[in-house]
C-alpha positions in Angstrom: 272.0 167.8 14.3 275.4 166.8 15.5 276.0 162.9 13.8 279.5 160.9 14.7 280.3 157.5 13.1 282.2 154.9 15.0 284.6 152.6 13.4 285.1 149.5 15.7 288.0 147.5 16.0 287.4 144.0 15.7 291.2 142.8 15.5 293.0 145.0 17.8 296.8 144.8 17.2 296.3 143.3 13.7 299.3 143.5 11.6 297.0 144.6 8.3 294.2 147.4 8.5 292.2 147.8 5.7 289.9 151.0 4.9 286.3 150.1 6.0 284.4 149.5 2.6 280.9 149.4 4.3 281.5 152.7 6.4 283.1 154.5 3.4 280.0 154.0 1.6 277.6 155.0 4.4 279.6 158.2 5.3 279.8 159.1 1.5 276.1 159.0 1.3 275.6 161.2 4.1 278.2 163.6 2.9 276.4 163.8 -0.5 272.9 164.5 1.2 274.6 167.5 2.8 275.0 166.4 6.4 278.3 167.2 8.6 279.5 164.5 10.6 282.8 163.3 12.8 284.3 160.0 12.5 285.9 158.1 15.6 288.0 155.4 14.2 289.0 152.9 16.6 290.6 150.6 14.3 293.3 152.8 12.8 293.9 154.7 16.1 294.0 151.5 18.2 291.5 152.9 20.6 290.4 150.8 23.6 286.5 151.0 25.0 288.1 153.0 27.8 289.6 155.4 25.4 286.3 156.0 23.5 284.5 156.8 26.7 286.8 159.4 27.3 286.4 160.8 24.0 282.9 160.5 23.9 282.1 162.0 27.4 283.4 165.4 26.1 282.0 165.4 23.0 278.0 165.1 22.8 276.2 164.0 19.7 272.4 163.9 18.6 273.4 160.6 16.4 275.4 158.0 16.7 276.3 155.5 13.9 278.3 152.1 14.1 278.2 148.9 12.3 280.1 145.6 11.9 279.7 142.0 11.4 277.6 140.1 13.6 280.8 138.6 15.6 281.0 142.0 16.8 278.2 142.1 18.6 279.6 142.0 22.0 281.7 145.4 21.1 278.4 147.0 19.5 277.0 146.2 22.8 280.0 147.9 24.9 280.0 150.9 22.6 276.4 151.4 22.8 276.4 151.3 26.6 279.0 154.0 26.7 277.0 156.0 24.3 274.0 155.8 26.5 276.4 156.3 30.0 277.7 159.7 28.3 274.6 161.1 26.5 271.4 159.2 27.3 269.1 160.8 25.2 271.2 160.2 21.9 270.1 157.8 19.2 272.1 154.8 18.2 271.8 153.2 14.6 273.8 150.1 13.9 274.1 148.4 10.3 275.9 145.7 8.5 275.3 141.9 9.5 274.9 142.3 13.4 271.8 144.5 12.5 270.5 142.6 9.7 271.0 139.2 10.5 269.7 139.6 14.2 267.4 142.8 14.6 265.4 141.9 17.4 268.4 140.3 19.1 270.4 143.3 18.9 267.6 145.8 19.8 266.3 143.8 22.8 269.6 142.9 24.3 271.6 146.0 23.6 271.1 150.1 24.0 271.0 150.2 19.9 268.0 152.4 19.0 267.8 151.5 15.3 268.9 148.6 13.1 269.6 149.7 9.6 269.0 146.4 7.3 270.3 145.3 4.1 271.7 147.8 1.4 271.8 151.1 3.6 273.2 153.7 1.2 269.8 155.1 0.7 268.3 154.3 4.0 270.7 156.3 6.2 270.0 159.4 4.4 266.4 159.1 5.0 266.9 158.1 8.3 269.0 161.2 8.8 266.1 163.5 7.6 263.6 161.8 9.3 265.5 162.1 12.7 266.3 165.8 12.1 262.7 166.6 11.0 261.2 164.6 13.8 259.2 162.8 11.2 257.9 159.2 12.2 260.4 156.6 11.6 258.0 154.0 10.4 258.0 156.3 6.8 261.7 155.0 6.4 261.9 151.8 4.5 264.6 149.4 5.6 264.9 149.6 9.4 263.9 148.3 12.6 263.3 150.5 15.4 262.4 150.6 19.2 259.1 151.9 20.1 258.7 152.0 23.7 258.6 148.3 24.3 258.0 147.5 20.8 260.1 146.4 17.8 258.8 147.8 14.7 259.7 146.6 11.4 259.2 149.4 8.6 258.8 148.1 4.7 261.8 146.3 3.3 263.9 148.3 1.0 264.6 146.6 -2.5 268.2 147.0 -3.6 268.8 149.3 -6.2 268.9 148.1 -9.8 272.2 149.6 -10.5 275.2 150.4 -8.3 276.5 153.2 -10.3 273.8 155.2 -8.5 276.1 155.0 -5.4 279.3 155.8 -6.8 282.5 154.9 -4.8 283.5 155.9 -1.0 285.0 159.0 -0.6 288.4 158.0 1.0 289.4 161.5 2.1 287.1 160.9 5.0 289.3 158.8 6.6 293.0 159.3 7.9 294.7 158.1 4.9 298.2 158.7 5.8 297.6 156.0 9.0 295.9 153.6 6.6 298.7 153.7 3.9 301.0 152.8 6.4 299.3 149.6 6.4 298.7 149.6 2.8 302.1 148.9 1.1 302.6 145.5 0.3 305.3 143.2 -1.6 304.4 142.3 -5.0 305.8 140.2 -7.9 306.4 137.3 -5.5 310.2 137.5 -5.4 310.8 141.3 -5.9 311.0 143.8 -2.7 308.8 146.1 -4.8 306.2 147.3 -2.8 302.6 148.7 -4.0 300.1 151.0 -2.1 296.8 148.6 -2.0 293.3 150.0 -1.8 290.0 148.2 -1.6 287.5 148.4 -4.4 284.0 146.9 -4.2 283.2 145.9 -8.0 280.0 143.8 -7.1 277.3 143.3 -4.5 276.2 140.1 -3.5 276.5 136.5 -4.3 274.2 134.2 -6.5 275.1 131.1 -4.6 273.6 130.0 -1.1 275.8 128.1 0.8 274.6 126.8 3.9 277.6 128.5 6.5 277.4 132.1 4.8 275.7 134.9 5.5 276.2 138.5 4.1 273.7 141.7 3.9 273.0 141.0 0.5 271.9 137.5 0.9 269.1 136.5 -1.4 269.2 139.8 -3.4 269.9 140.0 -7.2 273.9 139.9 -8.0 275.1 143.6 -9.1 278.2 144.9 -10.7 279.4 148.3 -11.5 279.0 149.2 -15.2 282.4 149.1 -17.1 282.4 153.2 -17.3 281.9 153.6 -13.4 284.6 150.5 -12.9 287.2 152.3 -15.2 286.5 155.7 -13.8 287.2 154.4 -10.2 290.4 152.7 -11.4 291.7 155.9 -12.6 290.6 157.7 -9.6 292.4 155.3 -7.3 295.5 155.4 -9.4 295.6 159.1 -9.9 294.3 160.6 -6.4 295.3 158.3 -4.0 298.5 156.8 -5.8 296.9 153.2 -5.4 298.7 150.7 -7.8 297.5 147.5 -6.2 293.7 146.9 -6.2 292.0 144.4 -3.7 288.7 143.4 -4.9 286.7 143.5 -1.9 283.6 141.6 -3.0 281.5 138.2 -1.9 282.2 137.1 -5.3 284.1 139.3 -8.0 283.7 136.8 -10.9 280.7 134.4 -11.1 281.5 133.7 -14.9 284.5 133.6 -17.4 282.6 136.6 -19.2 283.2 138.9 -16.3 286.8 137.8 -16.2 287.4 138.8 -19.9 285.7 141.8 -19.4 287.7 143.0 -16.5 291.1 142.0 -18.1 290.0 144.0 -21.1 289.4 146.9 -19.3 292.7 146.8 -17.2 294.7 146.1 -20.3 293.0 149.4 -21.6 294.5 151.7 -18.8 297.4 154.0 -19.6 298.9 152.7 -16.2 300.0 149.4 -14.6 298.4 148.1 -11.7 298.5 144.7 -9.7 295.0 143.3 -8.5 293.7 140.5 -6.7 289.9 138.9 -6.8 287.6 136.3 -5.8 285.9 133.5 -7.7 284.2 130.4 -7.7 286.3 127.2 -7.1 285.1 125.8 -10.5 285.5 128.9 -12.9 288.8 128.2 -14.6 289.6 125.1 -16.6 292.7 123.9 -18.4 291.4 125.5 -21.7 291.3 128.9 -19.7 295.1 128.9 -19.8 295.6 131.8 -22.3 293.1 134.1 -20.6 295.2 133.1 -17.2 298.1 134.3 -18.5 296.5 137.7 -19.9 295.1 138.0 -16.4 298.8 137.8 -15.1 300.0 140.1 -17.6 297.4 142.4 -16.5 298.6 142.5 -13.2 296.8 139.8 -11.5 298.6 138.6 -8.5 296.2 135.9 -7.0 292.9 134.6 -7.2 291.1 133.4 -4.1 288.4 130.7 -3.9 287.1 128.3 -1.3 287.4 124.8 -1.1 286.1 124.7 2.4 286.0 120.7 2.7 287.1 117.9 0.5 284.3 115.4 1.5 281.7 115.1 -1.1 279.0 114.6 1.9 280.1 117.9 3.6 280.2 119.8 0.4 276.5 118.7 -0.3 275.7 119.8 3.3 277.5 123.1 2.7 275.2 123.5 -0.7 278.6 124.5 -2.3 277.3 123.1 -5.7 281.2 122.3 -6.5 283.4 119.1 -6.7 286.9 118.5 -5.5 287.9 117.5 -9.0 287.1 120.9 -10.3 289.1 122.6 -7.3 292.1 120.7 -8.3 291.7 121.7 -11.8 291.5 125.3 -11.2 294.2 125.3 -8.7 296.8 123.5 -11.4 295.4 126.1 -14.2 295.9 128.9 -11.9 299.7 127.8 -11.1 300.3 126.9 -14.9 299.2 130.3 -16.1 301.3 132.4 -13.5 298.6 133.4 -11.2 298.9 132.2 -7.4 295.7 130.2 -6.4 294.5 131.0 -2.6 291.7 129.0 -0.9 290.1 128.6 2.4 288.7 125.4 4.5 286.2 125.1 7.2 286.3 122.1 9.4 283.6 121.1 12.0 280.4 120.1 9.9 278.3 117.5 11.6 279.5 114.7 9.1 283.5 115.8 10.0 285.7 112.8 11.2 289.3 112.3 11.3 289.0 110.8 7.8 287.3 114.0 6.2 289.7 116.3 7.9 292.5 114.0 6.3 291.2 114.2 3.0 290.8 118.0 3.1 294.4 118.2 4.0 295.4 115.8 1.0 293.5 118.0 -1.4 295.4 121.1 -0.2 298.5 119.4 -0.7 297.4 118.0 -3.9 297.1 121.6 -5.0 300.0 123.1 -3.3 298.3 125.7 -1.2 298.2 126.3 2.6 294.7 127.4 3.1 293.1 130.0 5.1 291.7 127.8 8.0 288.9 128.1 10.2 286.6 126.2 12.5 283.0 126.1 11.7 281.1 129.4 13.0 277.6 128.9 12.8 276.1 132.5 11.9 272.5 133.8 12.5 270.5 133.6 9.6 272.1 130.5 8.1 270.6 126.8 7.9 273.7 125.5 10.1 273.0 128.0 12.5 269.2 126.8 12.6 270.5 122.9 12.9 272.9 123.9 15.7 270.3 125.6 17.7 267.6 122.6 16.8 270.2 120.1 17.7 271.1 121.5 21.3 274.6 122.9 20.1 273.5 126.7 20.6 271.2 127.1 23.8 271.8 130.5 24.7 271.9 132.7 21.8 273.1 135.8 23.5 275.5 133.8 25.2 276.9 132.7 22.0 276.9 136.1 20.4 279.1 137.7 23.3 281.9 135.1 22.8 282.3 134.5 19.2 285.0 136.0 17.2 287.2 135.0 14.4 286.6 131.7 12.7 290.3 130.6 13.3 289.4 130.5 17.1 287.1 127.3 18.2 284.0 128.5 19.3 281.2 125.6 19.1 281.4 121.8 18.3 278.9 120.5 16.1 280.9 117.2 15.3 280.6 113.7 16.8 284.2 114.2 18.2 285.4 115.3 21.5 286.5 119.1 21.7 290.2 118.5 22.6 290.2 115.3 19.9 288.9 117.5 17.2 290.9 120.5 17.7 294.0 118.2 18.1 293.5 116.5 15.0 293.1 119.9 12.9 296.2 121.2 14.4 298.3 118.0 13.9 297.1 117.6 10.2 297.6 121.4 9.6 301.4 121.2 10.7 302.1 118.0 8.6 300.9 120.0 5.7 303.1 122.9 6.3 306.0 120.6 6.5 305.1 118.9 3.3 304.9 122.4 1.9 308.0 123.5 3.2 306.4 126.2 5.2 308.0 127.3 8.8 304.7 129.0 10.7 304.5 130.2 14.3 301.0 129.1 14.2 299.0 126.9 11.9 296.4 129.4 12.0 298.6 132.2 10.8 298.0 134.1 7.7 301.2 134.8 6.2 302.2 137.0 2.9 301.6 134.8 0.1 305.4 134.2 -2.0 305.8 131.6 -4.8 309.4 130.1 -4.5 310.9 128.4 -7.5 309.6 125.0 -7.0 306.1 126.6 -7.8 305.0 125.5 -4.0 302.7 128.1 -2.1 304.3 129.9 0.8 301.4 130.9 2.7 298.1 132.2 2.3 295.6 135.3 2.9 291.6 134.5 3.7 289.5 133.7 0.8 286.3 135.8 0.6 284.5 133.7 -2.3 282.1 131.2 -2.4 
């Protein structure tokens, strides 16, 4: 059985390319099970849809695997079209949130045959065995598939109680020389020293339930690797791949202080030095944690990303953030004081948004001395705010909406009471003023820039925060 995985490029031309963590886990599981396969990496090789069609025309496979977040729905549809055009009898499976959040929409409106749901490490192996043996797909837990005109859901697969059973991705499956070219980053804020960054998925899931957030582990138990597995991975990344900067690629790395203390202790025990960045809740660090923050800094922590999202109490309540603005302010001050750079993100566009709430969010960012990663509200299937948008007539054509959405920095749908142009103009003007107040010179108010801490202690940029 000939298998190929395709890594789509959601942001062609991006100056930063990251090893695809999810695909890394899936291909590693397939490899461990004894299957051979090819990889067509559209992202690192800057391949267009036309390029892909030419490649596939000369390479027929039995099974094609791909996956991405739901905002890549259009790209998944285009790839599936090309696969069936070049190989009509092929089986196409898709995973990640484009499958888990909209399985029926995906299967009914694209040429994808099988949606792999949720945690897929075990599922894809069983699925490959079933396809190879021509046994019933209905026996494979955790998938949705086409059976003629029917859409068939199999039994839900429970998540693994321990992440240790999966190990970590085999990065040798990728063209590492090409990824490493994008992996070198500046560290130490003032220094020209460069470090080689690799992603590390330390945890899966998030114990919180924000109304705008969707991920494939939503509603599942939050799990982390054991201390032994984590320590082993740090040693492998450093010893085998020359990694000396770890980017924790989690929905939420630190849900509590105990987890921070545990990780810092492990990193302090290593016989080599690394730099690292992670995510936390916005209310995790207090003034009383200053000594711990200083330990984090000494142990190589460059920044902690957390999400303000909005400074209006009513909007925070609608988001179900379970966090307050004073807590965000206290955390940012504590991190600055401890020598760790705070990063944050904001979302504009909840139904309650007004010029006044936008101004308040900007004021809090200025008070915290942070230029945020900025986005407009992007309702995603499987979230309460998406259901609200559909119920209130803001999204009337689901497929049309999924075909046109993309990065959250772009304006896609207006849920506020403000006219489109007025809303966007207010956000852009407020961000320009914030940049001026923080001494920034940006080509675009939505531009993500390298973080550097100047002598006055003000932030000079930000990278997207991934945390709740």
